[in-house]
MIMAR-433864 format. One line per 2 residues: number of its first residue (from 1); their letters; for each residue x, y, z of C-alpha. Coordinates in Angstrom, 3 decimals. Layout:
N
NUM	a	X/Y/Z | ...
! end
This chain:
439
1	ms	14.429/-2.524/25.542 | 12.142/0.486/26.198
3	ek	8.990/1.088/24.149 | 10.593/4.162/22.554
5	kl	13.619/2.197/21.355 | 11.430/-0.662/20.127
7	fa	9.238/1.832/18.274 | 12.250/3.514/16.681
9	ky	13.682/0.161/15.573 | 10.495/-1.297/14.133
11	vs	9.161/1.878/12.540 | 12.421/3.067/10.948
13	qn	12.973/-0.333/9.340 | 9.372/-0.593/8.175
15	il	9.393/2.883/6.668 | 12.503/1.927/4.687
17	gm	10.879/-1.345/3.660 | 7.541/0.147/2.612
19	vg	9.185/3.003/0.740 | 11.248/0.323/-0.980
21	is	8.057/-1.354/-2.198 | 6.776/1.918/-3.631
23	ly	10.057/2.702/-5.355 | 9.672/-0.045/-7.905
25	il	6.336/1.455/-8.985 | 8.096/4.815/-9.214
27	ad	10.923/3.189/-11.181 | 8.377/1.739/-13.604
29	tf	6.896/5.197/-14.100 | 10.293/6.821/-14.672
31	fi	11.626/4.228/-17.106 | 8.330/3.989/-18.972
33	aq	8.248/7.797/-19.243 | 11.752/7.738/-20.754
35	gv	11.249/4.701/-22.984 | 7.614/4.926/-24.085
37	ga	6.404/8.429/-23.258 | 3.055/9.838/-22.115
39	dg	1.017/6.936/-23.567 | 3.076/4.539/-21.480
41	it	2.424/6.535/-18.291 | -1.282/6.673/-19.118
43	al	-1.414/2.893/-19.679 | 0.483/2.247/-16.448
45	nl	-1.817/4.533/-14.474 | -4.906/2.826/-15.886
47	vl	-3.738/-0.647/-14.782 | -2.299/0.407/-11.409
49	pi	-5.696/-0.187/-9.746 | -5.387/-3.864/-10.715
51	ys	-2.050/-3.983/-8.930 | -3.720/-2.266/-5.961
53	vi	-6.361/-5.024/-5.809 | -3.708/-7.751/-5.840
55	fa	-1.576/-6.046/-3.222 | -4.630/-5.162/-1.090
57	vg	-5.855/-8.763/-0.958 | -2.366/-10.011/-0.113
59	sm	-1.985/-7.338/2.583 | -5.386/-8.097/4.096
61	ig	-4.642/-11.802/4.352 | -1.040/-11.284/5.455
63	vg	-1.528/-8.495/7.985 | -4.757/-9.964/9.348
65	ss	-3.363/-13.482/9.712 | -0.109/-12.227/11.236
67	ir	-2.026/-10.110/13.790 | -4.105/-13.142/14.810
69	fa	-0.865/-15.152/14.952 | 0.885/-12.569/17.160
71	va	-2.032/-12.117/19.572 | -2.692/-15.877/19.822
73	rs	0.988/-16.585/20.416 | 1.243/-13.951/23.168
75	rg	-1.742/-15.628/24.872 | -0.291/-19.122/24.477
77	dr	-3.036/-20.247/22.079 | -2.031/-23.292/20.012
79	ea	-4.132/-22.084/17.064 | -1.314/-19.605/16.329
81	ds	0.481/-22.388/14.432 | -2.229/-22.651/11.782
83	yf	-2.446/-19.074/10.536 | 0.592/-18.932/8.226
85	mn	-0.076/-21.968/6.051 | -3.794/-21.168/5.931
87	ai	-2.923/-17.724/4.558 | -0.515/-19.175/1.981
89	lc	-2.972/-21.798/0.711 | -6.021/-19.510/0.554
91	sa	-4.088/-16.776/-1.250 | -2.853/-19.345/-3.774
93	vl	-6.435/-20.103/-4.816 | -7.324/-16.421/-5.185
95	gi	-4.033/-15.632/-6.926 | -4.429/-18.334/-9.559
97	ll	-7.913/-17.058/-10.449 | -6.544/-13.535/-10.979
99	sl	-3.566/-14.914/-12.937 | -5.826/-16.704/-15.398
101	tg	-7.944/-13.578/-15.862 | -4.901/-11.441/-16.585
103	ff	-3.311/-13.963/-18.937 | -6.359/-14.505/-21.134
105	lp	-8.098/-11.087/-20.986 | -5.453/-8.331/-20.663
107	dk	-6.878/-6.197/-23.480 | -10.361/-6.358/-21.965
109	iv	-8.980/-5.276/-18.592 | -7.162/-2.230/-20.009
111	al	-10.241/-1.241/-22.042 | -12.454/-1.659/-18.965
113	mg	-10.181/0.701/-17.035 | -10.770/3.418/-19.658
115	gd	-8.047/2.836/-22.258 | -8.661/3.738/-25.899
117	aa	-7.271/1.634/-28.762 | -3.762/3.141/-28.556
119	iv	-3.554/2.695/-24.776 | -4.894/-0.882/-24.963
121	ev	-2.124/-1.730/-27.426 | 0.551/-0.302/-25.101
123	gs	-0.881/-1.644/-21.839 | -2.039/-5.187/-22.678
125	iy	1.390/-6.834/-22.632 | 2.236/-5.153/-19.323
127	tr	-1.027/-6.362/-17.769 | -0.658/-9.937/-19.013
129	if	2.875/-10.359/-17.676 | 2.516/-8.863/-14.206
131	mt	-0.879/-10.490/-13.529 | 0.439/-13.934/-14.465
133	lt	2.608/-13.925/-11.319 | -0.167/-12.682/-9.005
135	pf	0.334/-15.423/-6.339 | 3.890/-14.245/-5.699
137	fm	2.722/-10.687/-4.972 | 0.317/-12.077/-2.371
139	wn	2.852/-14.506/-0.875 | 5.389/-11.701/-0.606
141	si	2.948/-9.613/1.463 | 2.098/-12.596/3.680
143	cn	5.692/-13.662/4.265 | 6.781/-10.113/5.027
145	af	3.974/-9.581/7.558 | 4.704/-12.843/9.387
147	vr	8.467/-12.273/9.460 | 7.862/-8.801/10.906
149	nd	5.494/-10.193/13.571 | 7.919/-12.994/14.407
151	ga	10.488/-10.519/15.674 | 12.617/-10.088/12.541
153	pt	11.867/-6.571/11.223 | 15.373/-6.304/9.749
155	va	14.816/-9.306/7.478 | 11.416/-7.909/6.446
157	ml	13.047/-4.583/5.611 | 15.811/-6.247/3.593
159	at	13.246/-8.304/1.690 | 11.370/-5.213/0.543
161	ll	14.437/-3.085/-0.143 | 16.353/-5.730/-2.089
163	ss	13.322/-6.785/-4.109 | 12.809/-3.125/-5.030
165	lf	16.470/-2.731/-5.946 | 16.186/-5.826/-8.151
167	ni	13.147/-4.305/-9.861 | 14.894/-1.009/-10.562
169	va	17.997/-2.662/-12.024 | 15.929/-5.165/-14.023
171	dy	13.708/-2.335/-15.310 | 16.690/-0.587/-16.839
173	vl	18.357/-3.720/-18.229 | 15.190/-5.191/-19.748
175	mf	13.786/-1.949/-21.159 | 16.917/-0.336/-22.622
177	pl	19.903/-2.646/-23.299 | 17.555/-5.536/-24.172
179	gl	14.944/-3.272/-25.799 | 11.848/-5.005/-24.353
181	gm	9.909/-1.794/-23.616 | 6.681/-2.236/-21.647
183	ag	7.194/-6.013/-21.561 | 10.549/-5.491/-19.843
185	aa	9.011/-3.198/-17.218 | 6.323/-5.787/-16.540
187	la	8.844/-8.632/-16.213 | 10.919/-6.645/-13.732
189	ta	7.859/-5.842/-11.613 | 6.492/-9.393/-11.784
191	cs	9.742/-11.043/-10.685 | 10.561/-8.687/-7.791
193	pi	8.191/-10.325/-5.235 | 9.934/-13.661/-5.835
195	vg	13.129/-12.018/-4.575 | 11.243/-10.786/-1.506
197	vl	9.911/-14.252/-0.670 | 13.376/-15.801/-1.016
199	ic	14.871/-13.252/1.376 | 12.107/-13.917/3.916
201	ci	13.270/-17.542/3.857 | 16.403/-16.376/5.707
203	hf	14.203/-16.011/8.784 | 12.042/-19.048/8.079
205	fs	15.095/-21.330/8.126 | 16.723/-19.654/11.133
207	kr	16.658/-20.834/14.734 | 14.641/-17.770/15.747
209	nt	11.697/-18.745/13.556 | 8.499/-19.706/15.433
211	is	6.218/-19.792/12.355 | 4.806/-23.246/11.634
213	fr	5.004/-24.717/8.114 | 2.781/-27.650/9.026
215	lv	0.243/-28.284/6.268 | -3.325/-27.515/7.308
217	rp	-6.673/-27.927/5.631 | -7.607/-24.497/4.208
219	sl	-10.148/-22.921/6.539 | -12.534/-20.250/5.297
221	rr	-13.531/-19.549/8.915 | -9.939/-18.847/9.908
223	ll	-9.402/-16.744/6.770 | -12.464/-14.586/7.492
225	hs	-11.444/-14.305/11.155 | -8.074/-12.964/10.007
227	cq	-9.525/-10.664/7.365 | -11.687/-8.951/9.995
229	vg	-8.585/-7.310/11.454 | -6.812/-7.143/8.093
231	vs	-9.555/-5.077/6.478 | -7.808/-1.792/7.250
233	af	-4.736/-3.024/5.355 | -7.029/-4.009/2.482
235	tg	-8.847/-0.691/2.318 | -5.591/1.200/2.806
237	ei	-4.225/-0.432/-0.345 | -7.434/-0.704/-2.358
239	ss	-8.316/2.914/-1.692 | -5.459/3.994/-3.955
241	gv	-6.907/1.773/-6.673 | -10.427/3.108/-6.169
243	tt	-9.147/6.681/-6.104 | -7.029/6.119/-9.220
245	ta	-9.923/4.550/-11.129 | -12.377/7.306/-10.196
247	fn	-9.869/10.074/-10.886 | -8.881/8.520/-14.225
249	fi	-12.469/8.528/-15.489 | -13.168/12.026/-14.176
251	il	-9.950/13.455/-15.627 | -10.492/11.721/-18.980
253	gl	-13.829/13.526/-19.193 | -12.338/16.860/-18.167
255	vg	-9.006/17.139/-20.036 | -8.239/13.791/-21.712
257	nt	-5.124/11.595/-21.796 | -2.686/14.394/-20.898
259	gv	-4.542/14.929/-17.646 | -4.401/11.217/-16.866
261	aa	-0.651/11.230/-17.518 | -0.325/14.194/-15.115
263	yg	-2.359/12.327/-12.519 | -0.032/9.370/-13.071
265	vv	2.845/11.597/-11.945 | 0.924/12.797/-8.853
267	an	-0.345/9.325/-7.945 | 3.050/7.676/-8.220
269	ia	4.752/10.306/-6.060 | 1.873/9.970/-3.589
271	iv	2.393/6.191/-3.418 | 5.835/6.827/-1.922
273	av	4.290/9.136/0.689 | 1.548/6.645/1.563
275	sa	4.122/3.874/1.876 | 6.035/5.888/4.479
277	fn	2.901/6.243/6.612 | 2.148/2.554/6.080
279	gi	5.650/1.952/7.412 | 4.732/3.767/10.647
281	an	1.524/1.736/10.932 | 3.165/-1.593/10.089
283	gs	6.091/-0.927/12.414 | 3.746/-0.093/15.293
285	qp	1.460/-3.067/14.656 | 3.592/-5.950/16.019
287	li	4.315/-3.970/19.193 | 0.686/-3.028/19.737
289	sd	-0.527/-6.581/19.026 | 1.969/-7.974/21.544
291	ff	1.214/-5.391/24.267 | -2.529/-5.664/23.630
293	gk	-2.435/-9.457/23.872 | -0.646/-9.155/27.229
295	gq	-3.102/-6.546/28.521 | -0.452/-3.803/28.714
297	qk	-2.721/-0.970/27.625 | -0.498/1.889/28.816
299	kv	2.252/0.649/26.522 | -0.238/0.559/23.656
301	qr	-1.043/4.214/24.376 | 2.623/5.191/24.383
303	il	3.286/3.481/21.044 | 0.273/5.263/19.547
305	gy	1.573/8.612/20.841 | 4.976/8.037/19.260
307	gi	3.271/7.094/16.004 | 1.094/10.210/15.838
309	at	4.066/12.491/16.515 | 6.127/10.748/13.817
311	al	3.283/10.962/11.283 | 2.787/14.698/11.859
313	vl	6.486/15.529/11.511 | 6.780/13.397/8.364
315	sv	3.714/14.976/6.747 | 5.064/18.514/7.271
317	lm	8.434/17.538/5.766 | 6.753/15.939/2.731
319	ia	4.546/18.945/2.010 | 7.502/21.309/2.346
321	av	9.583/19.200/-0.054 | 6.805/19.120/-2.668
323	yl	6.306/22.891/-2.494 | 10.041/23.577/-2.736
325	wt	10.733/21.221/-5.655 | 7.401/20.954/-7.496
327	ap	8.730/21.680/-10.979 | 11.763/19.339/-10.839
329	ia	9.611/16.500/-9.450 | 7.023/16.873/-12.213
331	gi	9.712/17.293/-14.861 | 11.314/13.911/-14.137
333	fn	8.359/12.154/-15.791 | 7.825/14.593/-18.679
335	re	10.161/13.374/-21.416 | 8.417/15.378/-24.155
337	qd	8.512/18.557/-21.998 | 4.767/18.961/-22.575
339	pm	3.835/22.320/-20.963 | 0.223/21.244/-20.375
341	la	1.283/18.034/-18.600 | 3.738/20.045/-16.480
343	ay	1.079/22.600/-15.486 | -1.448/19.923/-14.539
345	aq	1.089/17.884/-12.557 | 2.498/20.855/-10.642
347	eg	-0.930/22.068/-9.515 | -1.876/18.504/-8.634
349	lr	1.207/17.901/-6.480 | 0.735/21.102/-4.466
351	ly	-2.962/20.550/-3.742 | -3.049/16.759/-3.409
353	fl	-0.201/16.572/-0.889 | -2.019/18.824/1.585
355	gf	-4.097/15.749/2.381 | -1.154/14.033/4.075
357	lf	-1.556/16.339/7.101 | -4.606/14.192/7.899
359	ag	-3.859/10.984/5.974 | -0.851/10.104/8.136
361	in	-2.974/9.928/11.293 | -5.780/8.091/9.470
363	il	-3.408/5.448/8.080 | -1.710/4.972/11.451
365	gt	-5.062/4.950/13.252 | -6.626/2.208/11.156
367	gv	-3.495/0.088/11.586 | -3.534/0.555/15.369
369	ls	-7.241/-0.267/15.564 | -6.655/-3.501/13.664
371	aa	-3.669/-4.419/15.840 | -5.813/-3.893/18.951
373	ea	-8.544/-6.090/17.393 | -10.966/-3.128/17.197
375	ar	-12.279/-4.363/13.859 | -15.389/-2.162/13.745
377	ga	-13.494/1.090/14.234 | -10.845/0.077/11.719
379	fa	-13.511/-0.882/9.199 | -15.482/2.354/9.626
381	as	-12.458/4.626/9.224 | -11.054/2.574/6.357
383	il	-14.290/2.481/4.378 | -14.853/6.204/4.879
385	rg	-11.390/7.296/3.684 | -10.968/4.561/1.089
387	fa	-14.359/4.659/-0.591 | -17.209/6.833/0.662
389	ai	-15.548/10.174/1.359 | -13.065/10.113/-1.516
391	lv	-15.698/9.243/-4.129 | -18.188/11.850/-2.888
393	ca	-15.462/14.506/-2.758 | -14.017/13.561/-6.158
395	fg	-17.296/13.739/-8.046 | -18.678/16.665/-6.047
397	ls	-15.625/18.931/-6.111 | -14.759/18.152/-9.752
399	sl	-18.254/19.207/-10.817 | -17.757/22.531/-9.009
401	lg	-14.064/23.275/-9.595 | -13.035/21.087/-12.535
403	lt	-9.532/19.625/-12.376 | -8.696/21.688/-9.273
405	gv	-11.571/19.934/-7.500 | -10.076/16.558/-8.391
407	wl	-6.793/17.493/-6.706 | -8.616/18.809/-3.620
409	af	-10.735/15.659/-3.219 | -7.991/13.753/-1.396
411	pa	-7.362/16.415/1.316 | -11.116/16.882/1.788
413	ae	-11.763/13.138/2.181 | -8.940/12.684/4.681
415	ll	-10.149/15.674/6.718 | -13.673/14.220/6.839
417	tl	-12.287/10.868/8.011 | -10.063/12.275/10.766
419	pv	-12.777/12.764/13.455 | -13.982/9.175/12.925
421	tv	-10.451/7.801/13.319 | -9.746/9.866/16.439
423	wa	-13.042/8.837/18.051 | -12.424/5.141/17.343
425	lw	-8.877/5.366/18.742 | -10.091/7.062/21.912
427	ka	-12.676/4.326/22.494 | -10.354/1.424/21.715
429	vy	-7.091/2.624/23.236 | -7.587/5.420/25.757
431	rq	-11.009/4.737/27.299 | -10.194/1.033/27.566
433	gn	-6.789/1.883/28.979 | -8.281/4.126/31.674
435	rn	-10.598/1.321/32.740 | -7.831/-1.269/32.866
437	pv	-4.497/0.509/33.323 | -1.511/-1.816/32.974
439	s	1.993/-0.376/32.649
! end
């Protein structure tokens, strides 16, 4: 199969899968908006960074370990057999620690994230329930990454899509017919990764599976070795949490809870967009890791070219859709028809989404750098877009332009990161490829 056909197969299925993951967050937002109202959206938006931390750690371990697995396997290295179980066992330890924190201190967590007494009351039960099942979120990310790297992107796609479908259906049933409110939304979200893991087992128990389930002694060295190339996945996920936390506190100071609810609308729509670009990066990653491990640098370059073109086309389509249907999109989450919430959300959508012209290439670039084991370049670009640039832009522009500056912080940060990403890609992929051309 040609590189173009492989790219189309892997990327299309991964975009569907990653968008599927984001849809259950969007479903939470929609059903909570209908069942609880603006306070529910505010509470959800305040605790979303906690979810980002959980998902980021699981992605870092899963993507990093699966990259090391794929490269080692393509080189015939026997150590490839140890990466899966090491990832599962190490994530279990981290997941249990987070589970205990969420179970015993949910009110403290919501208050720490900026919730007042009313928001703490609404958000505590949600936080306790979804954090209790933290290990399954991490295992879902790990299993999905390994299944994808073991040549079964269709199973990985089905795992994410069907777990998201389960979450959406369970959200409705638990919140409305059964009347469980925020607790029902949390239960639906918390149980969905279990569905994903079970579907991944279709591949694990198939004849095509090459992933070893042999028990190994947990190795911190192997975990850190994996996390070096998984750091871009971590920062890609955690950056949304960092951005959400910073924006929440800034917006609370500027316009209060209504502004945070409006940002909840913008952030949740943006999660779907980010997931599509993550789908391009994740779909490209197994191909690049395999070609890189075999020394086929020209093929790596071609896959990167296809990815950049896809990201640019997708970003233009997204921005056009947001500008054409801004009011209907914002209105979906505005049960009370609050005119102030609508005005904030509509301005936010139009300005914030301009950043995806640059974010698509940055997200793809950090994924490619990790897949090609260019850990330094991936780390530099990821830290800049996920932490340094976005925080400087958020605080700086909001002090100058108020709420408009908050919305513009994301495009500004992604634009600042773009030259760093392009430079790192040129060094890792094109300069190296010109020195050692292999078709």
